[in-house]
C-alpha positions, 0 to 999 in steps of 0.5 A: 828676395830677388837678390838670392837669384844672383850668382857671385863671380868672386869668392866671398867668405862670411863670418859665422854667427856667435857659436860657429866662430871656428867656421867660415861660410863661402857664399854661392849666391848674393845676399841683400846688402852685398855691394855685388848683389844688384849688379849680379841680379841685373846680369841674370835678369838681362840674360833671361830677357835676351834669351826670350827675344827681347832687345835692350835699349841702347840709351837706357839699359833698363828698357827692353823691347820686342816686336811681335809677328803682328807688328805690335811692340812689347816694352818692359821697363825695369826699376829696382831700388838700389840698382847700379 
């Protein structure tokens, strides 16, 4: 269900199921199975993490870190199946 939170940048039309053949459906959010879904979800996740004060690791884009006021470090490692 995480892929439902990714916003699409391009216009994608979907064929309607049987019984709705005369209509087309324009997708506003990504769906599982679209090639764009993992990337769009990651971009949204990344912007949220950066807005929360985390920095992205320069060697691995799926590792985030943040230093607390007391000197402690927080590390977040992200792994999603089928990720680009």
